[in-house]
C-alpha positions in Angstrom: -8.7 16.2 2.9 -9.8 16.7 -0.6 -9.6 12.8 -1.1 -11.4 12.2 2.0 -14.4 14.4 0.7 -14.2 12.5 -2.6 -14.4 8.9 -1.3 -17.2 10.1 1.3 -19.1 11.4 -1.7 -18.7 8.2 -3.6 -20.0 6.2 -0.4 -23.0 8.5 0.1 -24.0 8.7 -3.6 -23.8 5.1 -4.0 -26.1 4.4 -1.1 -28.5 6.9 -2.4 -28.4 5.5 -6.1 -28.8 1.8 -4.9 -31.6 2.3 -2.3 -33.4 5.2 -3.8 -33.9 8.4 -2.1 -37.4 7.5 -0.6 -36.3 4.3 0.9 -33.3 6.1 2.3 -35.3 8.7 3.9 -37.6 6.1 5.4 -34.8 4.4 7.4 -35.1 4.8 11.1 -37.5 7.6 11.2 -39.0 6.3 14.5 -36.3 6.6 17.2 -38.1 3.8 19.2 -37.9 1.4 16.3 -34.4 1.6 15.0 -33.9 -1.0 12.3 -31.6 -2.0 9.5 -33.3 -1.3 6.2 -33.7 -4.2 4.1 -32.5 -2.0 1.3 -28.9 -1.6 2.9 -27.6 -4.9 1.6 -24.1 -6.3 1.2 -24.0 -4.9 -2.4 -24.7 -1.4 -1.2 -22.0 -1.7 1.5 -19.1 -3.1 -0.8 -18.5 -0.3 -3.1 -18.4 2.3 -0.4 -16.0 0.1 1.8 -13.8 -0.4 -1.2 -13.5 3.4 -1.7 -12.7 3.9 2.1 -10.0 1.1 1.8 -8.3 2.8 -1.1 -8.7 6.3 0.6 -6.9 4.8 3.8 -4.0 3.6 1.5 -3.5 6.9 -0.2 -3.8 8.9 3.0 -0.1 8.3 3.9 1.2 9.6 0.7 0.7 13.5 0.9 3.8 15.2 -0.2 3.2 18.7 1.4 3.5 17.3 5.0 6.6 15.1 4.3 4.8 11.9 4.1 6.0 8.5 3.1 6.5 9.5 -0.6 9.0 12.0 0.6 10.5 9.7 3.0 11.2 7.1 0.2 12.7 9.6 -2.0 10.4 9.3 -4.9 9.4 13.0 -5.0 11.2 16.3 -4.4 9.5 19.5 -3.3 11.3 22.3 -5.1 12.7 25.2 -3.1 10.5 24.4 0.0 11.3 23.0 3.6 12.5 19.4 3.2 11.0 16.5 5.0 12.6 16.6 8.3 11.5 13.0 9.3 10.4 14.4 12.8 6.8 13.1 13.7 4.5 13.4 16.5 1.4 11.6 17.9 -0.6 13.6 15.5 1.4 12.6 12.4 -0.4 10.3 10.1 -3.2 9.5 12.9 -5.5 9.0 9.8 -4.2 5.3 9.8 -5.4 4.7 13.2 -8.8 6.2 12.5 -9.6 3.2 10.4 -11.0 1.7 13.7 -14.0 4.4 13.1 -13.9 4.0 9.4 -12.8 1.6 6.7 -11.9 -1.0 9.3 -15.1 -0.8 11.2 -17.1 -0.8 8.0 -15.2 -3.8 6.7 -16.2 -5.7 9.8 -19.7 -4.6 9.5 -19.9 -6.0 6.1 -18.4 -9.2 7.4 -20.9 -9.7 10.0 -23.7 -8.9 8.0 -22.8 -11.2 5.2 -22.2 -14.1 7.6 -25.4 -13.7 9.3 -27.2 -13.7 5.8 -25.1 -16.7 4.8 -23.7 -14.5 1.7 -20.2 -16.3 1.5 -18.4 -14.3 -1.1 -19.4 -11.1 0.5 -18.1 -12.4 3.8 -14.8 -13.6 2.1 -14.2 -10.3 0.3 -14.9 -8.4 3.7 -12.4 -10.7 5.5 -9.8 -9.9 3.0 -10.4 -6.1 3.6 -10.2 -6.5 7.2 -7.3 -8.6 7.3 -5.3 -6.0 5.3 -6.2 -3.4 8.0 -5.1 -5.7 10.8 -1.8 -6.3 9.1 -1.4 -2.4 8.4 -2.0 -1.5 12.2 0.4 -4.2 13.1 3.1 -2.9 10.7 2.7 0.8 11.7 2.0 0.5 15.4 3.3 -2.9 16.5 0.8 -3.4 19.3 -2.9 -2.4 18.9 -6.5 -3.2 20.0 -8.1 -6.0 18.1 -11.7 -7.4 18.6 -12.4 -5.2 21.7 -12.0 -2.1 19.6 -15.0 -3.2 17.4 -17.4 -3.4 20.2 -17.8 0.3 20.8 -18.9 1.3 24.4 -18.5 -2.2 25.7 -14.9 -1.6 25.7 -14.1 2.1 26.2 -10.5 1.2 27.0 -9.6 -1.7 24.7 -6.8 -3.8 25.7 -3.6 -3.8 23.1 -2.6 -7.3 21.5 0.8 -8.0 20.2 2.0 -7.7 16.6 2.2 -11.7 16.6 -1.6 -11.8 17.6 -2.6 -9.3 15.1 -0.8 -11.3 12.5 -2.4 -14.6 13.6 -5.7 -13.0 13.5 -5.4 -11.4 10.1 -3.9 -14.6 8.6 -7.0 -16.5 10.1 -9.2 -14.1 8.2 -7.3 -14.8 5.0 -7.5 -18.4 5.3 -11.3 -18.0 6.1 -11.7 -16.0 3.0 -9.8 -18.5 0.9 -12.2 -21.2 2.0 -15.3 -19.1 1.6 -14.3 -18.0 -1.9 -13.7 -21.4 -3.0 -17.4 -22.6 -2.5 -21.1 -21.4 -3.0 -21.9 -17.7 -2.9 -24.8 -18.5 -0.4 -27.4 -17.1 -2.7 -26.1 -13.8 -3.4 -23.4 -13.4 -6.1 -21.0 -10.4 -6.0 -21.4 -8.3 -9.1 -20.6 -4.8 -10.4 -20.8 -3.5 -7.0 -17.4 -4.7 -6.7 -15.8 -1.8 -8.3 -12.2 -3.0 -8.4 -12.5 -6.7 -9.5 -15.9 -6.9 -11.1 -17.3 -9.7 -8.8 -14.4 -12.1 -10.1 -14.2 -14.4 -7.1 -11.4 -16.2 -8.4 -9.2 -13.0 -8.5 -10.3 -12.1 -4.8 -9.1 -15.6 -3.8 -5.6 -14.9 -5.5 -5.6 -11.5 -3.6 -5.9 -13.6 -0.3 -2.9 -15.7 -1.2 -1.0 -12.7 -2.2 -1.5 -10.9 1.0 -0.4 -14.0 2.8 2.9 -14.1 0.9 3.4 -10.4 1.4 3.0 -10.4 5.1 4.9 -13.8 5.3 8.0 -11.8 4.1 7.3 -9.2 6.6 8.4 -11.6 9.3 11.5 -12.5 7.5 13.7 -11.3 10.6 11.0 -11.7 13.3 12.0 -13.5 16.6 11.3 -17.1 16.6 11.5 -17.8 12.8 14.0 -17.6 10.0 14.2 -16.1 6.4 14.0 -19.6 4.8 11.0 -20.6 7.0 9.1 -17.3 5.9 10.3 -18.1 2.4 8.6 -21.5 2.3 5.3 -19.9 3.6 5.4 -17.3 1.0 6.3 -19.6 -1.8 3.4 -21.9 -0.8 0.9 -18.9 -0.9 2.5 -17.6 -4.2 1.8 -20.8 -6.0 -1.9 -19.9 -5.6 -1.7 -16.0 -5.9 -1.9 -13.6 -8.9 -1.1 -14.9 -12.3 -0.9 -11.7 -14.5 -1.3 -7.9 -14.5 -5.2 -8.6 -15.1 -5.2 -9.5 -11.4 -3.9 -6.1 -10.3 -6.3 -4.8 -7.5 -6.3 -0.9 -8.3 -9.1 1.8 -7.9 -9.6 3.5 -11.4 -10.4 7.1 -11.2 -12.4 9.0 -13.8 -11.0 12.1 -15.5 -14.7 13.7 -15.3 -16.1 15.5 -12.5 -12.9 16.4 -10.7 -12.7 13.0 -9.1 -9.1 12.6 -9.7 -6.3 10.4 -8.5 -4.2 11.8 -5.6 -1.3 11.6 -7.9 -2.8 14.1 -10.3 -3.7 16.5 -7.4 -0.3 16.5 -6.3 0.8 17.4 -9.6 -1.6 20.4 -9.7 -0.2 21.4 -6.2 3.5 21.1 -6.9 4.1 24.8 -7.2 6.5 24.4 -10.2 3.8 25.2 -12.7 5.3 22.0 -14.5 4.0 19.2 -12.2 5.9 17.1 -9.6 9.8 16.7 -9.7 11.4 13.3 -9.3 13.9 12.9 -6.5 17.5 12.7 -7.5 18.2 9.3 -5.7 15.3 7.7 -7.6 16.3 9.2 -10.9 20.0 8.1 -10.1 19.0 4.3 -9.3 17.0 4.4 -12.7 20.0 6.0 -14.6 22.5 3.3 -13.3 20.2 0.6 -14.8 19.5 2.5 -18.0 15.8 2.1 -17.3 13.5 2.5 -20.3 10.8 3.5 -18.0 12.4 6.8 -17.4 10.8 7.8 -20.8 7.3 6.9 -19.6 7.7 8.6 -16.3 9.9 11.8 -16.8 10.4 14.7 -19.1 14.1 15.2 -20.2 16.0 17.6 -18.1 17.1 21.0 -19.6 20.5 19.8 -20.2 19.4 16.4 -21.6 19.0 13.2 -20.2 17.2 12.6 -16.9 17.8 14.4 -13.7 16.2 14.5 -10.4 16.5 17.1 -7.6 17.4 17.1 -4.0 14.4 17.5 -1.8 14.1 21.1 -0.6 16.5 22.8 -3.0 16.2 25.1 -6.1 18.0 24.1 -9.4 20.5 26.3 -11.0 19.5 28.5 -13.8 19.7 26.7 -17.2 19.8 23.3 -15.3 16.3 22.4 -14.8 15.6 18.8 -13.8 13.2 16.4 -15.1 9.5 16.5 -14.2 7.0 13.7 -14.0 5.0 13.4 -17.2 1.5 14.9 -17.3 0.4 12.2 -19.6 1.7 9.5 -17.0 0.7 11.1 -13.8 -2.8 12.0 -15.0 -6.4 12.3 -13.7 -7.0 8.6 -14.2 -3.9 7.3 -12.3 -5.1 4.5 -10.2 -4.8 3.9 -6.4 -3.2 0.5 -5.9 -3.8 -2.3 -3.4 -1.5 -5.0 -4.4 -0.1 -6.2 -8.0 1.1 -9.0 -9.8 4.7 -7.7 -10.2 4.9 -7.4 -6.4 4.0 -11.1 -6.2 6.8 -12.0 -8.5 9.4 -9.6 -6.5 8.3 -11.5 -3.5 8.8 -14.8 -5.1 12.3 -13.7 -6.3 13.3 -12.7 -2.7 11.9 -15.9 -1.2 13.9 -18.0 -3.9 17.0 -16.0 -2.8 16.3 -16.8 0.8 16.5 -20.5 -0.2 19.5 -19.9 -2.5 17.6 -21.2 -5.5 19.4 -18.8 -7.9 17.8 -20.3 -11.1 14.2 -19.6 -9.8 15.1 -16.4 -8.2 16.4 -15.1 -11.6 13.2 -16.2 -13.4 11.0 -14.7 -10.9 13.0 -11.3 -10.8 12.8 -11.2 -14.8 9.2 -11.8 -14.7 8.4 -9.1 -12.2 10.4 -6.5 -14.1 8.6 -7.6 -17.4 5.2 -7.4 -15.7 5.9 -3.9 -14.4 7.1 -2.6 -17.7 4.3 -4.3 -19.7 1.9 -2.4 -17.1 3.8 0.8 -18.0 3.6 0.3 -21.7 7.3 -0.3 -22.3 8.0 -1.7 -25.8 8.9 -5.5 -25.8 12.4 -5.1 -27.5 13.2 -2.5 -24.5 12.3 -4.9 -22.1 14.4 -7.6 -23.5 17.4 -5.3 -23.9 16.9 -4.2 -20.3 17.1 -7.8 -18.8 20.0 -8.7 -20.8 22.3 -6.4 -18.9 24.8 -8.1 -16.7 23.7 -5.9 -13.9 20.5 -7.7 -13.7 22.1 -11.0 -13.2 21.2 -12.4 -9.6 24.4 -12.6 -7.5 24.7 -15.8 -5.7 24.5 -14.9 -2.2 21.6 -13.8 -0.3 22.5 -10.2 0.7 23.6 -9.2 -2.8 20.6 -10.8 -4.4 18.3 -9.0 -1.8 19.9 -5.7 -2.6 19.2 -6.1 -6.4 15.7 -7.4 -6.0 14.8 -4.6 -3.6 16.2 -2.0 -6.0 14.3 -3.2 -8.8 11.0 -3.5 -6.6 11.8 0.2 -5.5 11.6 1.4 -9.1 8.3 -0.7 -10.0 6.5 0.4 -6.9 6.6 4.1 -7.9 3.4 5.8 -6.3 1.9 2.4 -5.9 1.7 0.6 -2.3 3.5 1.2 0.9 5.8 -1.9 0.4 8.9 0.4 -0.3 8.5 1.9 3.0 8.1 -1.4 5.0 10.7 -3.2 2.8 13.4 -0.7 3.6 12.8 -1.0 7.2 12.9 -4.7 6.8 15.8 -5.2 4.5 17.8 -2.0 4.4 17.4 -1.6 0.6 17.6 0.4 -1.4 20.7 1.7 0.2 19.4 5.6 0.7 21.8 8.4 1.1 19.4 10.6 3.0 21.7 13.6 3.3 22.2 13.4 -0.6 18.5 13.2 -1.4 17.0 15.5 1.2 18.0 19.1 2.3 18.6 19.5 6.1 17.4 16.1 6.9 17.3 15.8 10.7 18.3 11.9 10.7 20.8 10.9 7.9 20.5 7.2 9.0 16.7 6.4 9.1 13.3 7.7 8.5 10.8 6.9 11.3 10.6 3.1 11.5 7.0 3.0 12.9 4.2 5.6 13.9 3.3 7.1 17.2 0.0 6.3 18.7 -2.5 9.2 18.3 -2.6 11.8 21.2 -6.3 11.2 21.7 -5.5 7.4 22.2 -2.7 8.3 24.7 -4.9 10.6 26.7 -7.9 8.6 27.0 -6.9 4.9 27.0 -4.7 3.8 30.0 -3.8 0.6 28.1 -1.8 2.5 25.4 1.7 1.2 25.3 4.6 3.7 26.1 5.8 5.7 23.0 8.9 4.4 21.5 12.0 6.1 19.8 10.9 5.8 16.2 14.4 6.1 14.8 15.8 3.1 17.1 13.4 0.5 16.2 10.4 -0.1 14.5 7.7 -2.7 15.2 8.5 -6.4 16.5 9.8 -7.8 13.0 12.3 -5.0 12.8 15.4 -7.1 13.6 17.7 -7.2 10.6 21.1 -5.9 11.8 21.7 -2.4 10.3 25.1 -1.9 8.4 
């Protein structure tokens, strides 16, 4: 709720600042002559839509309700009810609510920019909208598409398949790539683009990066093969992000209380010392002697780095590590997509192709990029990569396992890829009973979300509720061990 308020304030303040209060008050004073004020232009929309987009991403990460961060074993609640994995139609319904928020507004920006011929704004809006359609497909499988954007014209929108949602979103990305490769149409994007500062070449690379991410989501989908999806991903990645300078993040200010959600959770961890890492996550890092431990964690009371089983209390004299305040601080950014994710995706794609040389190169580049982003010294990076444990095995399954373990570490508190990657690949190999006290399901966390209860009650086209522990969405087809 606090983050929702913050991002809403950003949106409202932005509109007031850019339009001027008098112009804002003059809009639509006559109910018989409702008009779109000329002052409400694409540049006014964009920063607010970006803030809504980022807020939609961080919605699923809350720790106190047993959200995705608890499921993926990054964080442990000390001496508290553990995340049970049991969800209901009301759990995380805010993802669905993008239909009346961030997705709706991205589509409105797209339509406005298209009408005005402002191509670069249209391209950016297409990318943001595409991200939302992919998100709905990955969380819910079937979902309404264009009918849901037409309000009272379709009070009971029909549901489209995951394949149709993916095709639509990929079409938007292709359109964005074309639009961003040409003229701006007379209205260049500027500082109103808070995340990338109007750098259209970066936005174009983001479109390619998202195409690659989603291509690999379909690695085990019916009607395709991992090798075929690898070819699609590699083609996109050849035009995608090229360095950490391309990372798409929302940077928070330490001033005024507009903090990152990570810092808010540090304040609310009920330990007096910030959040506690999960024992499983720390064990994975310890197994590789990872130098990022010094960046992320304090040392445990008995030395070294030690996590905590979710929902338990440590013994006296054996206090675990905590996340460091200087790392999980007020300015911790919210993430959309990163360069190191692109390199991990490249490594997995080369593994599917049994191209072990390029797979190793991409994996080393992915780890290096994340460690540089986290400020790890160059000599520590070199020593880490020299370990035999980081040599890519020459078989797909073991190579995928190594890549996903390293991607799991690098994705700490960033995007949702850990959640979706585990459902898709089965890696890292979680031990839920070891990591979480009294977990209701020791085999899997929920593999998809329920439809919200309000949608079930009001829309007769809503598909039947699935067993979220049996199967996720349509691409969830890899045999489980």
